[in-house]
C-alpha positions as CSV (number, residue, x, y, z in Angstrom):
1,M,8.8,-20.4,36.3
2,G,5.5,-21.6,37.8
3,T,2.1,-21.4,36.1
4,V,0.6,-18.6,34.1
5,T,-2.9,-17.9,33.0
6,L,-3.2,-17.4,29.2
7,G,-5.9,-16.6,26.8
8,V,-6.0,-16.4,23.0
9,S,-8.4,-14.0,21.3
10,I,-9.2,-11.8,18.3
11,A,-9.1,-8.1,19.3
12,V,-12.0,-5.9,18.3
13,P,-10.2,-3.0,16.5
14,E,-10.6,0.7,17.0
15,P,-12.8,2.6,17.3
16,Y,-15.1,-0.3,18.2
17,G,-12.9,-1.9,20.9
18,S,-12.7,1.2,23.1
19,Q,-16.4,2.0,22.5
20,L,-17.6,-1.4,23.7
21,Q,-15.1,-1.4,26.6
22,Q,-16.5,2.0,27.7
23,R,-20.0,0.8,27.3
24,R,-19.2,-2.3,29.4
25,A,-17.8,-0.2,32.2
26,G,-20.8,2.1,32.0
27,F,-23.1,-0.9,32.7
28,G,-21.2,-1.4,35.9
29,D,-19.0,-4.3,34.9
30,A,-15.9,-3.8,37.1
31,A,-13.8,-6.1,34.9
32,A,-14.2,-3.9,31.8
33,H,-11.0,-2.0,32.0
34,G,-8.9,-5.1,32.6
35,I,-10.2,-7.0,29.6
36,P,-9.5,-5.6,26.1
37,T,-12.6,-6.1,23.9
38,H,-12.3,-9.4,22.1
39,V,-13.7,-12.6,20.6
40,T,-12.3,-15.5,22.6
41,L,-10.5,-18.4,20.9
42,V,-9.1,-20.0,24.1
43,P,-10.6,-19.0,27.4
44,P,-8.4,-18.4,30.5
45,T,-6.1,-21.5,30.8
46,E,-3.4,-22.2,33.3
47,V,-0.2,-23.6,31.9
48,D,3.3,-24.1,33.0
49,G,5.3,-21.0,32.1
50,D,8.1,-23.1,30.7
51,R,5.7,-24.1,27.9
52,L,5.5,-20.6,26.5
53,P,8.0,-21.3,23.7
54,E,6.0,-24.4,22.6
55,I,2.7,-22.5,22.8
56,G,4.2,-19.6,20.8
57,A,5.5,-22.0,18.1
58,H,2.1,-23.6,17.9
59,L,0.2,-20.3,17.6
60,A,2.7,-19.1,14.9
61,E,2.1,-22.2,12.9
62,V,-1.7,-21.9,13.1
63,A,-1.6,-18.3,12.1
64,S,0.8,-18.8,9.2
65,G,-1.7,-21.2,7.6
66,F,-4.8,-19.0,8.1
67,R,-6.2,-16.3,5.9
68,A,-8.0,-13.0,6.7
69,F,-11.7,-13.2,6.9
70,P,-14.5,-10.6,7.3
71,M,-16.0,-10.0,10.8
72,R,-19.3,-8.3,11.5
73,L,-21.0,-7.7,14.8
74,A,-24.7,-6.8,15.0
75,G,-27.2,-6.9,17.9
76,T,-27.1,-8.5,21.2
77,G,-27.6,-11.9,22.7
78,T,-27.3,-13.5,26.2
79,F,-26.3,-16.8,27.7
80,R,-28.7,-16.3,30.7
81,P,-29.8,-18.3,32.6
82,L,-26.9,-20.7,32.1
83,S,-24.2,-18.0,32.4
84,P,-24.6,-14.3,33.5
85,V,-23.4,-12.8,30.2
86,V,-24.8,-10.4,27.6
87,F,-22.9,-10.1,24.4
88,V,-22.8,-8.5,20.9
89,K,-23.3,-11.2,18.3
90,V,-20.8,-12.2,15.6
91,V,-23.1,-12.4,12.6
92,E,-20.3,-12.8,10.0
93,G,-17.0,-14.5,10.7
94,A,-18.4,-17.0,13.2
95,A,-17.3,-20.0,11.0
96,G,-13.8,-18.5,10.7
97,C,-13.6,-18.1,14.5
98,T,-14.9,-21.6,15.1
99,R,-12.4,-23.1,12.7
100,L,-9.5,-21.0,14.1
101,Q,-10.3,-21.9,17.7
102,G,-10.4,-25.6,16.8
103,L,-6.9,-25.4,15.3
104,V,-5.6,-23.4,18.3
105,R,-7.1,-25.9,20.7
106,D,-5.9,-28.9,18.7
107,P,-6.0,-32.0,20.9
108,E,-2.4,-32.8,19.8
109,G,-1.2,-29.2,20.7
110,P,-0.2,-27.4,23.9
111,L,-3.5,-25.6,24.3
112,D,-5.8,-28.6,24.3
113,R,-8.6,-28.1,26.9
114,E,-12.2,-28.9,27.5
115,L,-14.7,-26.1,27.3
116,A,-17.4,-25.5,29.9
117,F,-19.9,-24.8,27.1
118,P,-19.9,-25.4,23.3
119,Y,-17.9,-22.8,21.5
120,H,-19.9,-19.7,20.5
121,P,-18.0,-16.7,19.2
122,H,-19.2,-13.5,20.7
123,V,-18.1,-10.2,22.3
124,T,-19.0,-9.9,26.0
125,V,-20.4,-6.5,27.0
126,A,-21.7,-7.5,30.5
127,H,-20.7,-10.3,32.8
128,G,-21.7,-11.1,36.4
129,I,-23.5,-7.8,37.1
130,S,-27.1,-7.3,38.3
131,E,-29.9,-8.6,36.2
132,E,-31.2,-5.0,35.7
133,A,-27.8,-3.9,34.4
134,M,-27.6,-6.9,32.1
135,D,-31.1,-6.0,30.7
136,E,-29.9,-2.5,30.2
137,A,-26.8,-3.7,28.2
138,F,-29.0,-6.0,26.1
139,E,-31.3,-3.2,25.2
140,A,-28.7,-0.4,24.8
141,L,-26.6,-2.3,22.3
142,A,-29.5,-4.0,20.4
143,D,-28.8,-1.9,17.3
144,Y,-25.0,-2.0,17.6
145,A,-23.0,-2.8,14.4
146,A,-19.4,-3.0,13.5
147,E,-17.3,-4.7,10.8
148,W,-13.6,-5.2,9.9
149,L,-11.2,-7.7,8.3
150,C,-9.8,-10.1,10.9
151,E,-6.1,-10.5,10.0
152,G,-4.8,-12.2,13.1
153,F,-5.1,-13.0,16.8
154,A,-3.0,-12.5,20.0
155,L,-1.8,-14.3,23.1
156,Y,-2.6,-12.7,26.4
157,E,-1.6,-13.3,30.0
158,Q,-3.6,-12.4,33.0
159,G,-1.6,-10.6,35.7
160,S,-1.9,-11.0,39.4
161,D,-3.9,-7.7,39.3
162,G,-6.6,-9.4,37.1
163,V,-5.6,-7.4,34.0
164,W,-5.0,-9.1,30.7
165,R,-1.9,-8.0,28.8
166,K,-0.9,-8.9,25.3
167,L,2.2,-11.0,25.0
168,R,2.4,-11.4,21.3
169,E,0.5,-10.9,18.1
170,Y,0.0,-13.6,15.4
171,P,-0.8,-12.2,12.0
172,F,-2.3,-14.6,9.5
173,G,-0.3,-15.7,6.5
174,T,2.9,-13.9,5.8
175,G,1.5,-10.3,5.5
176,P,2.2,-7.4,7.8
177,A,-1.1,-7.6,9.6
178,S,-1.2,-6.8,13.3
179,V,-3.7,-7.0,16.1
180,P,-4.8,-3.4,16.9
181,A,-4.1,-1.9,20.3
182,Q,-7.0,-0.4,22.1
183,L,-7.2,3.1,23.6
184,G,-7.5,3.1,27.4
185,A,-6.0,-0.3,27.6
186,P,-3.1,-0.9,30.1
187,A,0.1,0.8,29.0
188,D,2.1,-2.4,28.9
189,E,-0.5,-4.3,26.9
190,T,1.4,-3.6,23.7
191,A,4.7,-4.8,25.1
192,V,5.7,-7.9,23.3
193,R,7.4,-10.8,25.1
194,R,8.3,-13.4,22.6
195,P,7.6,-16.9,23.8
């Protein structure tokens, strides 16, 4: 099957997801429409495609033992000068995200990997664009706020076209929660391929 590039993230629900995606595109970030608005749990990771069933089982196990938690975004931050990123801050729910990503990246599990930087939950709104555009993003979203109940996460695969598409949702516990789709996202993003 070869290798695939996977990521695990918490989707930012509507209407916030599309709003932030459109703002990101408006700042000149060409990647905006290929990346649904999210909080990363596992960054882009290359794995052997034959390991998808094992990864799916691991993620289902993590999700089944986790409970919903409140998420709140407010204001902006940046990783500059270390990394050319402007983001909206996670001001509530960061502890839940941190604990969850630790379980997903369990050293004994199939998604164990080193991170380039210490884990810091955030929602990217500008990446790798001009300094002036990043300054604009930082200022324009300084008063941004959103909140919701995080009820699960999803596994995504990056296509050869650079677009991230959802493979499967993993709701917490045993409830009927789902990861919300985003308007304007690629049409096949909601197609579910069960690993």
